[in-house]
C-alpha positions in Angstrom: -10.4 15.2 -90.8 -8.8 18.2 -89.3 -9.8 19.1 -85.8 -9.3 22.7 -84.6 -9.8 22.3 -80.9 -6.3 20.8 -80.4 -3.5 22.8 -78.9 -0.8 23.8 -79.8 -1.5 25.5 -83.1 -4.2 25.7 -85.8 -5.0 27.8 -88.8 -7.9 29.3 -86.9 -5.7 30.3 -84.0 -3.4 32.1 -86.4 -6.3 33.7 -88.1 -7.4 35.1 -84.8 -4.7 37.8 -85.2 -7.3 39.4 -87.5 -10.1 39.4 -85.0 -11.4 42.7 -83.5 -14.5 43.4 -81.5 -14.8 47.1 -82.1 -17.1 47.2 -85.2 -20.4 45.6 -86.1 -20.7 42.8 -88.7 -20.1 43.7 -92.3 -17.1 44.1 -94.6 -16.1 47.7 -95.5 -12.8 48.2 -97.2 -9.7 47.9 -95.0 -8.4 51.2 -93.6 -5.0 52.3 -94.8 -2.0 52.0 -92.6 -0.3 55.0 -91.1 2.2 56.3 -93.7 4.5 57.3 -90.9 4.9 53.7 -89.8 6.6 52.6 -93.0 4.3 49.5 -93.2 2.2 49.1 -96.2 -1.6 48.8 -96.1 -2.9 45.3 -96.8 -5.5 46.7 -99.2 -7.8 43.7 -98.9 -10.9 43.9 -101.1 -14.1 44.0 -99.0 -16.4 41.0 -99.0 -19.9 41.4 -100.4 -22.7 40.1 -98.2 -26.0 38.7 -99.4 -28.8 37.5 -97.2 -30.9 34.7 -98.6 -34.7 34.4 -98.0 -34.2 31.8 -95.3 -31.8 34.0 -93.5 -28.4 32.4 -94.4 -25.7 35.1 -94.9 -23.5 34.5 -98.0 -20.2 36.4 -98.1 -18.3 36.7 -101.4 -14.6 37.5 -101.6 -13.9 37.7 -105.3 -10.3 37.2 -106.5 -10.5 36.8 -110.3 -6.8 36.4 -110.7 -7.0 32.9 -109.3 -8.7 30.0 -111.2 -9.9 28.3 -108.1 -12.9 28.7 -105.9 -13.6 27.6 -102.3 -16.9 27.6 -100.6 -17.1 27.0 -96.9 -20.3 26.4 -95.0 -20.0 27.2 -91.3 -22.5 25.6 -88.9 -22.8 26.2 -85.2 -22.7 22.5 -84.7 -19.5 21.8 -82.6 -19.2 19.3 -79.7 -20.8 21.8 -77.2 -24.1 21.2 -79.0 -24.2 17.5 -78.6 -26.3 15.6 -76.0 -24.9 12.2 -77.1 -21.1 11.8 -76.9 -19.3 11.9 -80.3 -22.5 12.7 -82.2 -21.2 16.1 -83.4 -18.0 14.8 -84.9 -19.7 11.7 -86.3 -22.3 13.8 -88.0 -19.7 16.1 -89.6 -17.5 13.2 -90.7 -20.3 11.0 -92.1 -21.9 13.7 -94.3 -20.1 12.5 -97.3 -20.3 8.8 -96.6 -23.4 8.2 -98.7 -26.2 10.5 -99.7 -29.7 10.2 -101.1 -28.4 9.7 -104.7 -24.7 8.9 -104.3 -22.8 6.2 -102.4 -19.7 7.2 -100.5 -17.6 5.8 -103.3 -19.4 7.9 -105.9 -19.0 11.1 -103.8 -15.3 10.5 -103.6 -15.0 9.5 -107.3 -16.8 12.6 -108.6 -14.8 15.0 -106.5 -11.6 13.2 -107.5 -12.5 13.2 -111.2 -12.8 17.0 -111.2 -9.7 17.6 -109.0 -11.9 19.0 -106.2 -11.0 18.9 -102.5 -13.4 18.4 -99.7 -12.6 19.1 -96.0 -14.4 18.9 -92.7 -13.1 20.6 -89.6 -14.8 20.6 -86.3 -14.0 22.4 -83.0 -15.9 22.8 -79.7 -18.2 25.4 -81.2 -18.4 25.1 -85.0 -18.2 22.8 -88.0 -16.5 24.1 -91.2 -17.3 22.2 -94.4 -15.3 23.3 -97.4 -15.3 22.5 -101.1 -12.4 23.7 -103.1 -12.4 23.4 -106.9 -11.2 24.7 -110.2 -13.6 27.5 -111.1 -14.4 25.8 -114.4 -15.7 22.7 -112.6 -17.7 24.7 -110.0 -21.1 23.5 -111.2 -20.1 19.8 -111.1 -18.5 20.1 -107.7 -21.4 22.1 -106.2 -23.8 19.4 -107.4 -21.9 17.0 -105.1 -21.8 19.6 -102.3 -25.6 19.9 -102.5 -26.0 16.1 -102.0 -23.5 16.1 -99.1 -25.1 19.0 -97.3 -28.8 18.6 -98.0 -29.2 14.8 -98.4 -26.8 12.8 -96.2 -28.0 9.3 -95.7 -25.8 8.2 -92.8 -25.9 4.5 -94.0 -25.9 2.0 -91.1 -22.9 0.2 -92.5 -20.9 3.4 -92.7 -21.9 4.4 -89.2 -20.8 1.1 -87.8 -17.5 1.2 -89.6 -16.8 4.7 -88.6 -17.6 4.1 -84.9 -15.5 1.0 -84.7 -12.5 2.8 -86.3 -12.8 5.9 -84.2 -13.2 3.9 -81.0 -10.0 2.0 -81.7 -8.1 5.2 -82.8 -9.1 7.1 -79.7 -8.2 4.2 -77.4 -4.7 4.2 -79.0 -4.4 8.0 -78.9 -5.1 7.9 -75.2 -2.2 5.7 -74.5 0.1 8.7 -75.4 1.1 11.2 -72.7 0.5 14.2 -74.9 -3.1 13.3 -75.4 -3.5 12.5 -71.7 -2.1 15.9 -70.8 -4.2 17.8 -73.4 -7.4 16.3 -72.1 -6.5 16.7 -68.5 -5.6 20.3 -69.1 -9.0 21.0 -70.6 -10.6 19.4 -67.5 -8.3 21.3 -65.2 -9.2 24.7 -66.8 -12.9 24.2 -67.2 -14.1 21.2 -65.1 -15.0 17.7 -66.2 -18.6 18.6 -66.8 -18.1 21.9 -68.6 -18.8 21.8 -72.4 -15.2 22.8 -73.0 -13.8 20.3 -70.6 -15.6 17.1 -71.3 -13.7 14.1 -72.5 -16.1 11.2 -73.3 -15.1 7.6 -72.8 -14.3 6.0 -76.2 -16.7 3.1 -75.3 -19.5 5.6 -76.0 -18.9 4.9 -79.7 -20.3 1.4 -79.1 -23.8 2.8 -78.4 -23.9 5.7 -80.8 -26.7 5.1 -83.3 -27.6 6.3 -86.8 -30.8 7.8 -85.4 -28.8 9.9 -82.9 -26.5 11.2 -85.7 -29.4 12.0 -88.0 -31.2 13.8 -85.1 -28.1 15.9 -84.5 -28.0 16.8 -88.2 -31.6 17.8 -88.3 -31.3 19.9 -85.1 -28.2 21.9 -86.0 -27.5 21.8 -89.7 -30.1 24.5 -90.3 -30.4 27.9 -92.0 -30.4 29.8 -88.7 -27.2 28.1 -87.7 -25.2 28.7 -90.9 -23.3 31.2 -92.9 -21.3 30.7 -96.1 -18.1 32.2 -97.4 -17.0 32.0 -101.1 -13.5 33.0 -102.1 -11.6 33.0 -105.4 -12.8 33.3 -109.0 -16.5 33.4 -108.4 -19.1 34.8 -110.8 -22.8 35.1 -110.8 -23.3 31.5 -112.0 -21.2 30.1 -109.2 -23.0 32.4 -106.6 -26.3 31.2 -107.9 -25.2 27.5 -107.5 -24.1 28.2 -103.9 -27.3 30.1 -103.2 -29.3 27.1 -104.5 -27.8 24.9 -101.8 -27.8 27.4 -98.9 -31.4 28.5 -99.6 -32.6 25.0 -99.2 -31.4 24.7 -95.7 -34.5 24.4 -93.4 -35.2 26.6 -90.4 -34.3 25.1 -87.1 -36.7 24.1 -84.4 -35.4 26.6 -81.9 -33.2 24.1 -80.1 -31.8 25.6 -76.8 -28.2 26.5 -76.6 -26.1 24.4 -74.2 -25.7 25.5 -70.6 -22.3 26.9 -69.8 -21.6 26.6 -66.1 -18.9 28.6 -64.4 -15.5 26.9 -64.9 -14.3 24.7 -62.1 -10.5 25.3 -62.3 -8.0 23.0 -60.7 -4.5 24.4 -60.6 -2.3 21.3 -60.2 -2.9 18.0 -61.9 -0.6 14.9 -62.2 -1.6 12.1 -64.5 0.3 8.9 -63.8 1.6 6.9 -66.7 3.7 4.0 -65.5 6.7 3.3 -67.7 6.6 6.6 -69.6 10.0 7.9 -70.7 8.7 11.4 -71.3 6.4 13.8 -69.4 3.9 15.9 -71.3 3.6 19.4 -69.7 0.8 21.9 -70.1 0.9 25.2 -68.2 -1.5 28.1 -68.7 -4.6 29.8 -67.4 -8.1 30.8 -68.3 -8.2 34.3 -69.7 -10.8 35.7 -72.2 -12.2 35.2 -75.7 -10.7 36.8 -78.8 -13.1 39.8 -78.5 -11.4 41.0 -75.3 -9.3 44.2 -75.7 -6.2 42.5 -74.2 -6.4 39.4 -76.5 -4.0 40.8 -79.1 -1.6 42.0 -76.5 -1.5 38.6 -74.9 -0.8 37.1 -78.3 2.4 39.1 -78.3 3.2 37.9 -74.7 2.6 34.3 -75.8 4.7 34.7 -78.9 7.6 36.1 -76.8 7.4 33.1 -74.5 7.0 30.3 -77.1 5.7 31.5 -80.4 8.7 31.0 -82.6 11.9 29.0 -82.8 14.1 31.6 -81.0 11.5 32.3 -78.3 12.5 32.5 -74.6 11.2 29.1 -73.7 12.9 27.5 -76.8 16.2 29.1 -75.8 16.0 28.0 -72.2 14.5 24.5 -72.5 16.0 23.4 -75.8 19.1 25.5 -76.5 20.6 25.9 -73.1 19.4 22.8 -71.2 18.5 20.2 -73.8 15.3 19.3 -72.0 13.1 19.1 -75.1 13.0 19.2 -78.9 10.3 21.9 -78.9 8.0 24.0 -76.7 5.2 26.3 -77.8 3.0 28.9 -76.3 -0.2 30.4 -77.8 -3.5 32.0 -77.0 -6.4 29.6 -77.7 -9.9 30.8 -78.3 -13.4 29.4 -78.2 -16.7 31.2 -78.7 -17.2 31.8 -75.0 -13.8 31.4 -73.5 -10.1 31.7 -74.2 -6.9 30.7 -72.5 -3.1 30.8 -72.7 -1.3 27.5 -72.9 2.3 26.3 -73.0 3.0 22.8 -74.2 6.1 20.6 -74.2 7.4 17.1 -73.7 10.6 16.4 -71.7 12.4 13.4 -70.3 10.8 12.2 -67.0 14.1 12.7 -65.2 14.1 16.5 -66.0 10.3 17.1 -65.5 10.7 19.3 -62.4 13.7 21.2 -63.8 11.7 22.0 -67.0 8.8 23.2 -64.9 11.1 25.4 -62.9 12.5 26.8 -66.1 9.1 27.6 -67.6 8.0 29.4 -64.4 11.3 31.3 -64.3 10.8 32.6 -67.9 7.2 33.6 -67.1 8.4 35.5 -64.0 11.2 37.2 -65.9 8.7 38.4 -68.4 6.6 39.8 -65.5 9.4 41.6 -63.7 11.9 42.7 -66.4 11.2 44.8 -69.5 11.9 43.1 -72.8 14.8 44.5 -74.8 13.6 46.6 -77.6 15.3 44.5 -80.2 13.7 41.3 -79.0 10.2 42.8 -79.0 10.9 44.2 -82.5 11.8 40.6 -83.7 8.6 39.2 -82.1 6.5 41.8 -83.9 8.1 41.1 -87.3 7.5 37.4 -86.9 3.8 37.9 -86.0 3.4 40.3 -88.9 5.1 37.9 -91.3 2.8 35.1 -90.1 -0.2 37.2 -90.9 1.2 38.0 -94.3 1.7 34.3 -95.0 -1.9 33.6 -94.0 -3.2 36.3 -96.2 -1.2 35.2 -99.3 -4.1 33.9 -101.4 -7.9 33.8 -101.4 -8.3 30.8 -99.1 -6.3 32.3 -96.3 -8.2 35.6 -96.6 -11.4 33.6 -96.4 -10.2 31.9 -93.2 -9.5 35.3 -91.7 -12.9 36.6 -92.9 -14.6 33.6 -91.3 -12.9 34.4 -88.0 -14.0 38.0 -88.2 -17.6 37.0 -88.9 -17.5 34.9 -85.8 -16.2 37.9 -83.9 -18.9 40.1 -85.2 -16.5 42.5 -86.9 -15.0 43.2 -90.3 -11.8 42.7 -92.3 -10.6 46.1 -91.3 -9.7 44.4 -88.0 -6.6 43.0 -89.7 -5.1 46.5 -90.1 -6.2 47.5 -86.6 -4.7 44.4 -85.0 -1.4 44.8 -86.8 -1.3 48.4 -85.7 -1.9 47.3 -82.1 0.9 44.8 -82.4 3.3 47.3 -83.9 2.4 49.8 -81.1 3.3 47.3 -78.3 6.1 48.5 -76.0 8.3 46.6 -73.5 6.2 48.2 -70.8 3.0 46.9 -72.3 4.3 43.4 -72.5 5.5 43.5 -68.9 2.2 45.0 -67.7 0.1 42.3 -69.4 2.4 39.5 -68.1 2.3 40.9 -64.6 -1.4 41.2 -64.7 -2.3 37.8 -66.1 0.5 35.4 -65.5 0.9 35.4 -61.7 2.2 32.0 -60.5 -0.8 31.4 -58.3 -3.2 31.8 -61.2 -1.4 29.2 -63.4 -2.8 25.8 -64.1 -0.1 23.1 -64.4 -0.7 19.6 -65.8 1.9 16.9 -66.1 1.2 13.5 -67.6 3.8 10.7 -67.5 5.9 11.7 -64.5 5.6 9.1 -61.9 
């Protein structure tokens, strides 16, 4: 399973380059680029939206030149919705482990026989369930999809096996300084009781029951909590097969959304790890969700700091000082919050020197204008990453999903690229000065005794 709430980088974070909050939901054609800019328009075809009788929105991104089809069901059923620890991820991961008519082995065998691909990804807010297939085997694959989505059985044996395995895996993961730092950073940003900051004890897997998993499924895998995106070679027969699944999702019982208290931020945290030879460092701060007007600009700031191999932090920590093999900076977004984070691992003996170097690069960005040629390179790298993501129907679908979650349209891609291209050294300095003051930063170090 892929999880998308882990820093440093995920496909969804990259797709957030395309998010824009200025337009209502819907997918009109992308606007052309300014001819004077010398940059071509992306010319993305608009998605077609259908609303099913039970309220599920189905978005279709047709690309007939490809012989593949992907259908993604998005449910607002991430970990912020759970009342029982690990029930959200367990539900998502156990959907295919046995259904009303198929065993777990039969689900896997049928998908494998037709060369189809099944993926579940969960973050704090959402679950993404995707079925990718050759278009000619859409009917057979979607028959399995219907079983997985509508009739999961959550067999007792599979639940017990899953919980035991995940408990052991998480216990092992938490012996690593990077995992300790990541979890401590979330707690430092939001607070240990905040839905975005909670880290449950792995022993909670010992008491997680099948009934609790089934209850989570019935509460959140509902029509009012779902939309669907189809991309690739998709005709009316394939659309009808997807509609047959989505239209059978039941209405929810009006379950209350989780309470989001104000973040309880702690600015300095040290996590002792006796015997560690490396320290894991996280530095950043709470900012804003992807719908904020400064989000795209702060993506440029993050990219300049640590968004590519030749970034300022890489040149300082790796190339000049040899403190680390790699360092990365990025904007991370959730539905109700967003933050900037810098992550690296260094030898324990150079922990303080690495921290000082990171702070110095942040301060230099705040007080000195970037050279024009450096900013031009950052822009080209960001634009190239977006072109890479949009090279194929599945990447376009990922960006479309992100735009739906933002309440906007695929024209946001052009608008965001235009905003990136328009950034000046003064803009970068202004944003860094406004949002990256030393006293506002959160610093977490795990492993440095």
